[in-house]
VOGU-3710 file (C-alpha; in Angstrom, 3 decimals, decimal comma):
1> mqvklrdfea> -2,954/-1,849/-18,614  -1,944/1,901/-19,493  -4,938/1,843/-21,835  -6,725/0,773/-19,182  -5,468/3,040/-17,066  -6,264/5,887/-19,641  -9,436/4,954/-20,077  -10,688/5,711/-15,985  -8,742/8,621/-15,879  -10,863/10,159/-18,917
11> ellqlhsnge> -13,895/8,330/-17,233  -12,837/9,988/-13,892  -11,597/13,259/-15,173  -15,076/13,367/-16,984  -16,935/12,562/-13,476  -15,221/15,285/-12,116  -15,899/18,144/-14,533  -19,131/17,247/-14,557  -19,921/17,103/-10,966  -17,992/20,675/-10,728
21> ilnqsygelm> -20,692/21,959/-13,151  -23,311/20,011/-11,213  -22,200/21,407/-7,918  -22,354/25,273/-9,269  -25,358/25,143/-10,587  -27,304/23,470/-7,545  -25,499/26,012/-5,503  -26,464/28,623/-7,251  -30,419/27,217/-7,301  -29,793/26,928/-3,256
31> efqlvlhkag> -28,643/30,652/-3,532  -31,735/31,676/-5,705  -34,081/29,407/-3,735  -32,961/31,706/-0,452  -33,409/34,910/-2,295  -36,900/34,295/-3,265  -37,820/33,122/0,224  -35,681/35,628/2,265  -36,294/38,454/-0,237  -39,878/38,106/-0,621
41> rlfdsshnnk> -39,668/39,253/3,423  -37,478/42,118/2,852  -39,525/43,525/-0,529  -43,102/43,414/1,835  -41,329/45,394/4,625  -40,032/47,895/2,707  -42,998/48,629/0,750  -45,512/48,839/3,923  -42,700/51,878/4,529  -44,232/54,594/1,781
51> nesrileeds> -43,061/57,277/3,804  -39,604/56,484/3,453  -40,009/55,341/-0,450  -41,313/58,681/-0,894  -38,390/60,670/0,631  -35,659/58,654/-1,222  -37,675/59,077/-4,502  -37,557/63,162/-3,965  -34,152/63,357/-2,912  -32,890/61,217/-6,106
61> veydessdrp> -34,726/63,836/-8,475  -33,395/66,940/-6,282  -30,650/69,101/-7,803  -27,964/69,748/-5,006  -27,177/73,252/-4,659  -25,741/73,085/-1,414  -22,545/73,563/-0,715  -21,590/71,056/1,303  -22,072/68,307/-1,170  -18,845/67,464/-3,128
71> lleeqemqvi> -18,558/67,871/-6,661  -19,531/65,336/-8,770  -18,087/64,113/-11,906  -19,692/65,096/-15,271  -21,681/61,765/-15,939  -22,918/61,892/-12,456  -24,542/65,294/-13,320  -26,697/63,813/-15,759  -29,846/62,905/-13,874  -32,922/62,694/-15,911
81> psskrrlgyi> -34,898/65,431/-15,082  -37,980/63,200/-14,029  -39,909/64,219/-10,619  -41,523/60,580/-10,560  -39,532/57,479/-11,113  -39,994/54,212/-9,968  -36,889/52,956/-7,407  -34,655/50,395/-8,893  -33,117/47,304/-6,550  -30,797/44,627/-6,392
91> tglvaqvkvc> -31,007/40,734/-4,492  -28,560/38,642/-3,932  -26,249/36,979/-0,992  -22,818/38,049/0,357  -20,666/36,183/2,821  -21,614/37,464/6,317  -17,875/38,624/7,746  -18,281/41,161/4,283  -21,479/42,715/5,242  -20,266/45,509/7,750
101> sferylfrat> -17,743/46,358/4,386  -20,082/45,778/1,579  -22,891/47,945/3,085  -20,456/51,014/3,776  -19,112/51,012/-0,096  -22,514/51,077/-1,235  -23,388/53,732/1,388  -20,613/56,272/-0,092  -20,835/55,259/-3,912  -24,392/56,174/-4,065
111> rgnmlfkqap> -23,874/59,364/-1,876  -26,459/57,526/0,743  -29,295/57,255/-1,621  -29,941/53,669/-1,490  -31,917/51,955/0,845  -30,161/48,598/2,309  -31,999/45,636/4,128  -30,282/41,980/4,797  -31,623/38,936/6,422  -29,240/36,350/7,762
121> vndlvldptt> -29,442/32,635/6,823  -29,152/29,913/9,595  -26,820/27,234/8,019  -23,733/27,459/6,056  -24,882/28,279/2,370  -22,407/25,989/-0,442  -20,778/28,913/-2,595  -20,759/27,903/-6,087  -17,304/29,660/-6,640  -15,125/28,518/-4,446
131> gekvqkvvfl> -17,459/25,256/-3,719  -17,415/25,904/0,077  -19,778/26,368/2,721  -20,065/29,395/3,952  -21,798/31,708/6,063  -23,957/33,964/3,807  -26,619/36,914/4,270  -29,286/37,570/1,988  -29,888/41,213/1,199  -32,203/43,447/-0,855
141> vffsgewahs> -30,960/47,131/-1,811  -33,148/49,787/-3,184  -31,198/52,722/-5,373  -32,327/55,689/-8,271  -30,418/55,664/-11,786  -28,702/53,481/-14,114  -25,589/55,480/-12,737  -26,374/53,699/-9,203  -26,864/50,273/-10,505  -23,773/49,979/-12,083
151> kimkicesfg> -21,860/51,034/-9,400  -23,321/48,685/-7,169  -23,067/45,642/-9,277  -19,384/46,635/-9,709  -19,157/46,342/-6,025  -20,969/43,250/-5,761  -18,606/41,776/-8,082  -15,551/42,924/-6,411  -17,208/41,615/-2,679  -17,990/38,392/-4,476
161> ascypfpeer> -21,862/38,864/-3,908  -24,389/36,614/-5,881  -27,211/38,510/-7,347  -29,995/37,006/-8,541  -33,607/38,238/-10,331  -36,507/39,291/-8,142  -39,936/39,315/-9,632  -42,412/41,921/-7,979  -45,352/40,009/-8,474  -46,244/37,433/-6,107
171> viqeqmksev> -47,769/35,136/-8,734  -44,575/34,826/-10,360  -42,707/34,699/-7,123  -44,622/31,246/-6,098  -44,119/30,078/-9,804  -40,495/30,488/-9,197  -39,986/28,809/-6,236  -41,716/25,656/-8,031  -39,311/26,144/-10,473  -36,465/26,249/-8,685
181> asrldelnat> -37,754/23,276/-6,227  -38,344/21,076/-9,233  -34,846/21,923/-10,473  -33,214/21,138/-7,249  -34,678/17,666/-7,124  -33,358/16,616/-10,585  -30,110/18,079/-9,710  -29,851/16,400/-6,301  -31,090/13,274/-8,266  -28,487/13,526/-11,455
191> leagirhrnt> -25,598/14,093/-8,247  -26,479/11,036/-6,364  -26,338/9,202/-9,238  -23,021/10,245/-10,370  -21,723/9,943/-6,911  -23,070/6,597/-6,989  -20,910/5,958/-10,922  -17,689/7,671/-9,407  -17,591/5,317/-6,019  -18,298/2,322/-8,162
201> llntigyqlg> -15,581/3,210/-10,437  -12,741/4,017/-7,798  -14,132/1,115/-5,585  -12,951/-1,270/-9,068  -10,029/0,706/-9,245  -9,187/-0,150/-5,617  -9,683/-3,684/-6,070  -7,313/-3,783/-8,815  -4,465/-1,593/-7,728  -2,375/-3,579/-4,992
211> lwklivqkek> -2,080/-5,853/-8,451  -1,137/-3,095/-10,279  1,322/-1,817/-8,011  2,418/-5,300/-7,928  2,975/-5,172/-11,822  4,926/-1,806/-11,962  6,974/-3,034/-9,284  8,039/-6,041/-10,983  8,483/-4,296/-14,479  10,952/-1,305/-13,029
221> aiyhilnmln> 12,645/-4,389/-11,223  13,058/-6,368/-14,660  14,144/-3,220/-16,495  16,466/-1,758/-13,438  18,196/-5,475/-14,107  18,703/-4,840/-17,786  19,871/-1,955/-17,293  22,990/-3,988/-15,546  23,726/-5,810/-18,620  25,665/-4,841/-21,397
231> vdvtrkclva> 24,858/-4,737/-25,158  27,428/-6,281/-27,428  26,726/-4,573/-31,109  28,416/-7,104/-33,513  26,507/-10,399/-31,733  23,224/-7,919/-31,275  22,695/-9,646/-28,057  22,837/-8,704/-24,229  25,910/-10,295/-22,126  25,370/-10,244/-18,021
241> eawcptaakn> 27,883/-11,242/-15,285  26,256/-12,362/-12,274  26,573/-14,281/-8,796  24,902/-17,263/-7,793  25,194/-20,324/-5,448  27,082/-23,390/-6,672  23,858/-25,423/-5,828  21,586/-23,266/-7,912  23,696/-23,043/-11,080  21,414/-26,458/-12,622
251> qvqealkrat> 18,660/-24,422/-11,639  19,664/-20,886/-13,351  19,663/-23,499/-16,548  16,618/-24,384/-16,744  15,168/-21,397/-15,868  17,354/-19,915/-18,596  16,025/-22,680/-21,049  12,145/-22,228/-19,788  12,393/-18,565/-20,661  13,617/-19,134/-24,047
261> ldtnsqvgvi> 10,962/-22,208/-24,870  7,930/-19,869/-23,445  9,288/-16,937/-25,321  9,797/-18,658/-28,795  13,152/-16,868/-28,995  15,649/-18,136/-32,044  18,808/-17,503/-29,616  19,481/-19,627/-27,402  21,047/-18,437/-24,366  24,847/-19,334/-23,059
271> fhelktiesp> 25,529/-20,509/-19,733  29,166/-19,596/-18,853  30,816/-19,465/-15,717  33,439/-17,280/-15,586  36,885/-16,823/-13,348  37,690/-14,064/-11,726  39,801/-12,565/-8,847  36,508/-10,429/-7,033  35,729/-11,662/-3,763  32,460/-13,213/-4,564
281> ptyfktnrft> 29,121/-12,335/-2,095  27,969/-13,808/1,397  25,616/-16,518/1,174  23,976/-18,325/4,361  20,943/-20,513/3,541  18,608/-19,832/6,131  15,012/-20,961/7,430  12,461/-19,001/9,745  14,462/-20,285/13,035  17,668/-19,742/11,744
291> sgfqeivday> 17,310/-16,251/10,087  17,056/-14,270/13,473  20,261/-15,327/15,084  22,382/-14,639/11,599  20,790/-11,391/11,713  22,027/-10,909/14,964  25,496/-11,531/13,056  24,928/-9,332/10,121  23,676/-6,431/12,121  27,790/-6,597/13,372
301> gvaryqevnp> 28,961/-7,121/9,934  28,859/-9,375/6,860  30,938/-12,400/6,768  33,519/-12,670/3,837  33,426/-14,983/1,132  33,930/-18,754/3,362  34,657/-17,119/6,633  33,784/-18,863/9,560  29,956/-17,919/10,545  29,584/-16,930/14,114
311> gvftiitfpf> 26,022/-17,516/13,577  26,030/-21,399/13,918  27,176/-20,902/17,408  25,157/-17,968/18,386  22,018/-19,948/18,076  23,275/-21,498/21,204  25,275/-19,411/23,077  23,225/-15,846/22,424  20,067/-17,472/24,397  22,205/-19,347/27,051
321> lfavmfgdwg> 24,208/-16,013/27,539  21,034/-14,157/28,085  19,644/-17,000/30,609  22,572/-16,882/32,730  21,380/-12,918/33,453  17,880/-13,404/33,351  17,431/-16,495/35,224  13,963/-17,205/36,687  11,653/-19,946/35,717  8,796/-18,048/36,394
331> hglvlllasl> 10,002/-14,848/33,839  10,710/-17,675/31,371  7,600/-18,936/31,430  6,140/-16,072/30,716  8,725/-14,722/27,991  7,651/-18,753/26,712  3,930/-17,912/26,241  4,853/-14,779/24,148  6,894/-16,064/21,993  4,837/-19,217/21,187
341> ylifnerklg> 1,659/-16,757/20,603  3,924/-15,089/17,984  5,101/-18,551/16,535  1,367/-20,080/16,370  0,056/-16,703/14,646  3,038/-16,265/12,893  0,870/-16,171/9,287  -1,477/-13,679/10,515  1,043/-10,815/12,042  3,251/-11,861/9,065
351> skklddlrma> 0,908/-10,339/6,113  0,065/-7,280/9,040  2,200/-3,821/9,089  4,035/-4,251/13,037  5,889/-1,160/13,104  8,192/-1,085/15,859  6,456/-4,779/16,660  8,108/-5,959/13,434  11,633/-6,912/15,053  10,159/-8,994/17,815
361> fegryvfllm> 8,050/-10,986/15,509  10,885/-11,541/13,497  13,101/-12,651/16,369  10,521/-15,016/17,771  12,091/-17,937/17,579  15,183/-16,266/19,110  12,663/-15,235/22,037  11,665/-19,200/22,261  15,259/-20,210/22,987  16,178/-17,242/25,053
371> svfsiytgfi> 13,042/-18,357/27,436  13,747/-21,821/26,963  17,165/-21,251/28,253  15,832/-19,057/30,913  13,651/-21,501/32,596  17,007/-23,805/32,640  18,687/-21,735/34,684  15,912/-20,379/36,285  15,941/-24,125/37,735  19,674/-24,100/38,021
381> yneffsvpfe> 18,976/-20,976/40,488  16,241/-22,134/42,029  14,197/-18,706/41,549  10,024/-18,546/40,529  9,485/-14,708/40,834  12,289/-14,753/42,973  10,975/-17,637/45,596  12,738/-21,309/45,770  10,954/-24,512/45,501  11,743/-27,687/46,558
391> ifgastykct> 11,126/-29,080/43,143  14,186/-32,079/43,079  13,881/-32,695/46,541  13,968/-31,512/50,359  16,533/-29,557/51,377  20,160/-31,425/52,775  20,116/-29,056/55,287  17,389/-28,618/58,762  17,269/-25,868/60,854  17,114/-26,699/64,596
401> npscrdastk> 15,355/-23,459/65,425  13,520/-20,682/64,578  16,018/-18,112/63,951  18,668/-20,364/61,849  17,336/-18,281/58,554  18,788/-15,137/60,516  22,095/-16,518/61,892  23,748/-17,082/58,634  24,253/-21,365/58,476  24,600/-21,572/62,180
411> glikahsgty> 21,625/-23,721/63,152  21,772/-25,583/60,187  22,354/-28,968/60,253  22,986/-31,832/57,064  19,946/-33,847/57,316  21,799/-36,737/54,526  25,071/-36,787/53,108  25,530/-35,869/49,250  23,974/-32,329/47,749  21,008/-31,162/46,188
421> pfgvdpvwhg> 19,820/-32,882/43,049  19,827/-30,174/41,069  20,664/-26,679/41,058  20,993/-23,974/44,216  19,884/-25,936/47,584  16,676/-23,861/48,275  17,710/-23,777/51,709  20,202/-20,816/50,980  17,641/-18,614/49,812  16,400/-16,017/52,552
431> srselpflns> 19,853/-16,647/55,018  22,293/-14,381/55,490  24,870/-16,348/53,669  22,584/-16,313/50,256  24,522/-13,321/48,729  27,972/-13,983/49,249  27,217/-17,796/48,343  25,637/-16,650/44,889  28,336/-14,221/44,944  30,711/-16,165/44,402
441> lkmkmsillg> 29,100/-19,108/42,340  28,067/-16,525/39,938  31,145/-14,536/39,477  33,159/-17,823/39,257  30,947/-19,431/36,544  30,823/-15,927/34,615  34,721/-16,448/34,521  34,393/-19,874/33,395  31,639/-19,015/30,549  33,658/-16,033/29,425
451> vtqmmlgiil> 36,910/-18,179/29,097  35,613/-20,591/27,353  33,865/-18,580/24,636  36,676/-16,799/24,202  39,091/-20,067/24,072  36,087/-21,162/21,648  36,762/-17,749/19,273  41,140/-18,521/19,078  39,920/-21,815/17,918  38,083/-20,212/15,073
461> sffnakffsk> 40,501/-18,200/13,755  42,739/-21,107/13,678  40,478/-22,626/10,947  39,920/-19,486/9,206  43,863/-19,397/8,746  44,104/-23,188/7,909  41,294/-22,224/5,344  42,353/-19,232/3,991  46,290/-20,866/3,896  47,688/-18,406/6,174
471> pldiwfqfvp> 50,247/-20,259/7,521  51,756/-17,062/9,523  48,872/-16,054/11,348  48,323/-19,680/12,605  52,442/-19,626/14,047  52,257/-16,548/15,064  48,544/-15,519/15,726  46,914/-18,716/16,885  49,768/-20,060/19,003  50,510/-17,364/21,115
481> qilflgaifg> 47,101/-15,681/21,838  46,232/-19,651/23,163  49,548/-19,270/25,297  48,656/-16,331/26,792  44,917/-16,814/27,332  45,436/-20,340/28,285  48,520/-19,334/30,586  46,887/-16,640/32,605  43,170/-16,850/32,740  43,114/-20,862/31,334
491> ylsllivikw> 45,051/-21,320/34,535  42,233/-19,608/36,636  39,335/-21,361/35,414  41,516/-24,326/36,563  41,920/-23,306/39,329  37,873/-22,434/40,391  37,031/-25,977/39,026  39,634/-27,516/41,664  38,476/-25,850/44,407  35,036/-26,562/43,752
501> ctgsradlyh> 35,712/-29,886/43,330  38,044/-30,135/46,823  36,043/-27,673/48,520  39,228/-25,675/49,287  38,677/-22,301/51,659  42,136/-20,766/49,381  41,756/-17,128/47,921  42,235/-17,247/44,442  42,354/-13,300/44,416  45,330/-13,604/46,745
511> vmiymflsps> 46,997/-16,989/44,151  46,325/-14,542/41,040  47,819/-11,449/42,344  51,024/-13,281/43,789  51,669/-14,854/40,549  52,727/-11,566/38,944  54,724/-10,005/42,155  56,355/-13,217/43,224  55,490/-16,439/41,083  57,944/-18,816/43,046
521> adlgentlfd> 56,672/-17,781/46,417  54,976/-20,378/49,003  51,322/-19,918/48,864  50,936/-21,452/51,948  47,160/-21,786/53,048  46,173/-21,031/49,402  48,273/-24,376/47,662  45,347/-25,740/45,641  47,777/-28,891/44,568  51,368/-29,855/44,815
531> gqssiqvfll> 53,914/-28,276/42,516  51,409/-25,586/42,394  54,259/-22,483/42,345  56,574/-24,380/39,470  53,378/-24,164/37,247  52,535/-20,824/37,773  56,487/-19,773/36,987  56,477/-21,857/33,442  52,754/-20,065/33,278  54,227/-17,030/33,449
541> llaviavpwm> 56,913/-17,523/30,988  54,675/-18,458/28,450  52,541/-15,592/28,613  56,003/-13,150/28,244  57,236/-14,676/25,866  53,865/-14,917/23,859  53,817/-11,151/23,582  56,767/-10,788/21,235  55,716/-13,780/19,729  53,006/-12,466/18,631
551> llpkplllrk> 54,673/-8,934/17,493  57,903/-9,559/15,941  57,917/-12,351/13,786  55,100/-12,081/11,442  56,273/-8,733/9,936  59,801/-9,726/9,838  58,554/-12,488/7,646  56,337/-11,124/5,512  59,221/-8,312/4,550  61,261/-11,271/3,840
561> qhfkklqghm> 58,047/-12,640/1,507  57,727/-9,826/-0,347  61,526/-9,123/-1,273  61,107/-12,528/-2,645  58,293/-12,050/-4,583  59,905/-8,741/-6,240  63,028/-11,190/-7,161  60,613/-13,913/-8,680  58,683/-11,378/-10,672  61,575/-9,793/-12,458
571> ynvlgdsdsd> 60,665/-12,093/-15,509  56,778/-12,730/-15,266  55,446/-15,948/-17,506  52,499/-14,973/-19,982  49,233/-15,973/-18,510  46,986/-18,751/-20,582  44,448/-16,952/-20,315  42,587/-13,403/-19,225  42,233/-14,782/-15,726  45,117/-15,765/-15,420
581> sanlehenke> 46,887/-12,267/-16,440  44,089/-10,721/-14,209  45,802/-12,422/-10,959  49,237/-12,066/-11,748  48,053/-8,441/-12,014  46,318/-8,788/-8,880  49,379/-10,111/-6,929  52,060/-7,104/-8,942  49,464/-4,249/-7,461  49,828/-6,685/-3,716
591> dsefefgevf> 53,604/-6,423/-3,610  54,401/-3,161/-4,888  51,487/-1,798/-2,085  53,609/-3,551/0,873  54,733/-0,922/3,334  56,719/-2,828/6,449  56,509/0,199/8,821  52,961/0,006/8,204  52,589/-3,726/8,567  54,585/-3,265/11,801
601> vhqlihtief> 52,336/-0,693/13,305  49,149/-2,736/12,558  50,371/-5,880/14,312  51,695/-3,273/16,986  48,231/-2,373/17,331  46,704/-6,037/17,067  49,117/-7,434/19,526  48,201/-4,484/22,648  44,667/-4,710/21,323  44,968/-8,808/22,209
611> vlgavsntas> 46,799/-8,488/25,653  44,803/-5,543/27,388  41,422/-7,133/25,683  42,373/-10,528/27,246  41,980/-8,549/30,615  39,174/-6,344/30,002  36,737/-9,144/27,742  37,473/-11,413/30,886  36,012/-8,938/33,338  33,309/-8,149/30,760
621> ylrlwalsla> 32,175/-10,962/31,490  31,230/-10,562/34,953  28,240/-8,880/33,649  26,480/-12,194/33,704  27,496/-12,114/37,199  25,979/-8,573/38,058  22,765/-8,739/35,832  21,713/-11,948/37,251  22,212/-10,879/40,757  20,724/-7,207/40,333
631> haqlssvfye> 17,862/-9,581/38,187  16,863/-11,595/41,436  16,950/-8,733/43,550  14,941/-6,898/41,835  12,492/-10,079/41,901  12,680/-10,547/45,467  12,010/-6,906/46,129  9,104/-6,621/44,139  8,104/-10,053/45,888  8,604/-8,984/49,468
641> kvlllswsye> 8,288/-5,842/49,252  4,846/-5,501/47,318  3,284/-8,582/46,861  3,944/-10,097/50,838  3,723/-6,424/52,475  -0,349/-5,722/50,931  -1,217/-9,197/51,143  -0,347/-9,146/54,795  -3,298/-6,717/55,031  -6,682/-7,749/55,868
651> nilirmlgvi> -8,010/-4,581/53,449  -9,318/-6,567/49,962  -8,415/-3,043/48,282  -4,732/-2,676/49,703  -4,471/-6,557/48,830  -5,620/-6,130/44,993  -3,630/-2,671/44,581  -0,888/-4,966/45,725  -1,619/-7,803/43,116  -1,903/-4,448/40,353
661> vfvsatmgvl> 1,474/-3,374/41,353  3,487/-6,089/41,548  2,090/-7,435/38,376  2,851/-3,956/36,422  6,401/-3,835/37,946  7,205/-7,532/36,948  5,725/-7,040/33,586  7,081/-3,255/32,664  10,450/-3,853/34,550  11,736/-7,877/34,735
671> llmetlsafl> 9,746/-8,299/31,502  10,342/-5,589/29,400  13,423/-3,497/30,877  15,305/-6,433/31,977  14,719/-8,951/28,966  15,887/-5,695/26,566  19,203/-4,997/28,836  20,381/-8,522/29,126  19,483/-9,153/25,305  21,752/-5,729/24,853
681> halrlhwvef> 24,336/-7,289/27,257  24,198/-10,467/25,122  24,851/-8,919/22,273  27,582/-7,045/23,205  29,291/-9,796/24,641  29,133/-11,774/21,356  29,628/-8,688/19,537  33,364/-7,636/21,136  34,537/-10,405/23,052  33,946/-13,561/21,126
691> qnkfyegsgy> 33,807/-12,168/17,104  36,501/-9,695/17,680  39,083/-13,312/18,206  38,242/-14,585/14,561  35,939/-12,611/12,737  36,680/-9,667/10,145  33,153/-9,247/9,221  34,331/-7,088/5,481  31,800/-9,368/2,862  28,636/-8,522/1,574
701> kftpfslsel> 25,865/-9,965/1,491  24,348/-11,771/-1,621  21,047/-10,320/-2,849  19,628/-12,210/-5,332  16,918/-10,880/-8,296  13,731/-12,639/-7,300  9,953/-11,486/-7,697  8,639/-13,422/-5,645  10,256/-11,065/-2,475  7,773/-8,188/-4,633
711> ednk> 4,988/-10,467/-3,933  5,654/-10,843/0,116  6,366/-7,293/0,431  3,245/-6,299/-1,177
//
């Protein structure tokens, strides 16, 4: 490949050099042709003016004895005393922007003893020296004497003017014109042939350029990995230490054996498993469907090795919480069509450079589940672009008078017993009771979903502590946390469910406030079940006990364990291997770095953060209610104030304008801005309210060496 590239480079450089020479010759011939055409006319006009020429000749041979003329240098005084001499002339081209300065310098240098003629060239002329096209002028200068000739030539050189010979005889002029035209045709044919050859060569290089880049990237990647290997001088071999998944160990061994056979190596590859105290990288095997959800978790932080992976739960919880805020099955259908388009065209779109749309393409399966759950919650809210439908049957209420929709629930009578089969009864939409009813429903539902997800996070912290053999975290973090959250917000969730099931009119705000102010007081009409006051006192005591339970025992027990380890390490047992001694050294280092004050402050911060976070995190889930309400109200405004209002007019233009504005507002605000807003809020609920209960995210990702990834990213 290197030899081939060197040959291509030499050939291209030769073509470029030859092209520059040919272009310079072509430019000179083009200028010479212009001089032959333009200067001939100037020459003829100058010969016709005999009086002017005669005066110029006489003035050029006279000795100037006038006192007004400045003194001349010695070489200027050497004038041939001949009264009859022919005038000399020079022809050429000069840039149009320099013509005035050029003529002025000629006039001053010759003391006015010259005749300057010019003829502009209409088209741009290729400058042989610079290779650029400029506007030029053909000039003709008549002068007398060798000294004037040398002066004019120097001025022409300083101004970048091109001078060409011009014969006086008309026959010779015509002969030179024909010769120049013939040479121009030959040069033009040669230049076109060179351009065709150069284009063919560049097309050949361009066709193979992608393959060459891939080869170079592979070589660089291989040598980058080889630079990480250690050289064993005594055994004359390379030693590599690397991580690989346990399931892939046999594949690695087979690949090494195959490489040994393919290269006819005389030394076999030795594969040995090492024991180390270093934390391994984290690797989760994903596919096209799960990779997007795993990336959402990894954006917060990569999990520790063998830590509980929240990406498994995110597959369901993330699109569901998004759908709670984006509940409209009409909007969900549009989002579903967009995600299906990305999925069905993933091969074609995956090979293109999508730039800013790459993130949306990578999350196509995330959008698929988001749209499916949005359709589901849209059916529950019974909203299709804010319009309710009796999809699952007729309403359970009937209207007794035309104004019943404006009079809250008055005027509505129940048509049959029971409730609407699925979701919200369509009769609530448009009534005065819609907003209070849906507010109460969505707010309580948000609290239930939030407490459930936070409970799940605390339960997952139990499995983390159990797997990593940390009994202190189980007894003095998991247990008090589950008791504290359950005693307050778990109890609130239970009251919500009981109120829904019994149809009670109890004020839950009053119940929760007086649970802290006077827990043993009689609740009166706010009582939901017997013995409620006694249970509230018991739950409040549990919540109060859970705080010191979470704060004090763990630091004290860690301090006690530290002193025991120090006493036991007064005499260390010799390790049987390097790994044993390394483990022992690692444990001694950890024991020596133990600081009780630092541990206690850390536990204090963790306790305060959990206690305050239990309140703020639960309140943070109310964003599910707020965004769902905002989405429904925006959709209703666009439908009623834009579409229906424009459709009430008989003018077809107003109707068309209303439809255009409705579609634009729906696409721009509800399907783009609201989608992004709900996505970011769902992301925040997972990162802050859910994952902070159990997830450390202090690991690093497993990045294996792979040549196939280079081919995919080509």
